[in-house]
Each structure stands twice: as C-alpha cells, then as structure tokens.
N, C-alpha and C positions, 0 to 999 in steps of 0.2 A: 218317958216321955212319950205323949201321943201325937200322930201325925194324922193327917187327913189327905187323901188325895182323890182325884175326880175320875171315876173309871169311865170306859167307854159308854156305858149304859147312861152317863149323866148324873149318877149318885156318887155322893162323898162316901168313902169307904174310910173307916178308922183302922189305923194300923200302929203297932207299937215299935218304938225304937229299940234296937239292940245294939249293945258295945260290949265285948269281951275285952276287958282292960289287960286281962294276963297274956292273951293271944296278942293282942296289938304290941304290947311291949315285947314279947319274944321276937316277933317278926321284925321290929324295928333293932331289937340287937343282932339278929342275923343280919339284917341289912348292913349295919354297922362293920361288922365282922368281915362280911365279903368286901365291902368297900376299902377297909383297912389293909386287908389281905393285897390288895391292888395298890396301895398307895394313893388313893384318889381322895381329896378333899371332899367335905359335905357340899361346899358352895360348887366346886368343880362337876359333882355328881348331879346336883341339882340343875346347873345350867345347861349341861350336857343333855339332859332330858328334856329340857324345855320348860323348866319351872322356876319360880322365883329362888334365889339364892339360899333361902332358908328352909326350904321344902323337906329335903333330906335329914336335916337336923330335928325338924319337927316330927318326921316318920321314926327316925331312930329314937326318939326320946318318949314315943308313945302318946304325944299330944293330940296326933290326929288319927282319925280312922280312915286310912287312906284307901283310894280306890284300886281296883284290879288294873286298871289302865296305867295307874301310875306305878305299881308294881312292875308291869310289863316293861315300861318305859325306863325304870332304874335297872331292870335285868339285862336289856339291850345295851346300855351304857357300861354295865359291869361285864359284860360277855357272858352271862349265865342264862339258864332258863329260868322262868318266873317262879316254877316249883322249887328251885334252890334257895330263894328267899322265904319261901312260906314252909320250907322243912324245918319245923321246930318240934320240940316235945310237946305232944298233943295228947292228953290223958283221956281215953274213951270211957264214956260211962255207958254201961248198958242200960237202956231205959225201954220199958214195954210201950209202944206206941198204941194208943187207942183202947187202953185198958185201964 
C-alpha cells in the first residue's frame, strides 16, 4: 500500500506502508501472556488503559498494528515496562546497507 503525506515544504511525498505480521502476532501473544499471568480480562485491560473494551483482544490476536502509545498504556495497567511487552523472539538478518 502506498501512502502520501504533505511535508513542510508543501510537496506530497510518497511513502510505503510496512506491516510485520509475524512480529505483530508475537507481541500480541506476549501481551496475552502478561495479562493472563495477572488474571486480568481483555475487557478490563482495555478499559483501564482508556480504550474501547475490544482493543486488547484485537492487539492480542494481531488484528491491528497497535501504536507505541497503546503499548505504554497497556504496560502501565499491567505494571510492567513497555519493553516487557515487546520482548519477543526477533530473528536478526544481517543485511548490507548501501551495497
């Protein structure tokens, strides 16, 4: 998918949209595990974080590419650091940049 945005200079700039479904799914699974460890329902987590009742479930199932701000809000409710939600297996590929 291509998106366009208006930059400060007044020109439209074309950007591509990137979505890493595997990573999004892993983060959702991690959020679920942390929530279940604490005995909190999806609805309670969502509402306590200030979101609609279905938000945590949508993140946990990988249906949405959630924001960093949402991760921070969920972390506050769970009593963890946001990095704890993002701490998932993440295979690194060595890539030569600029060659």
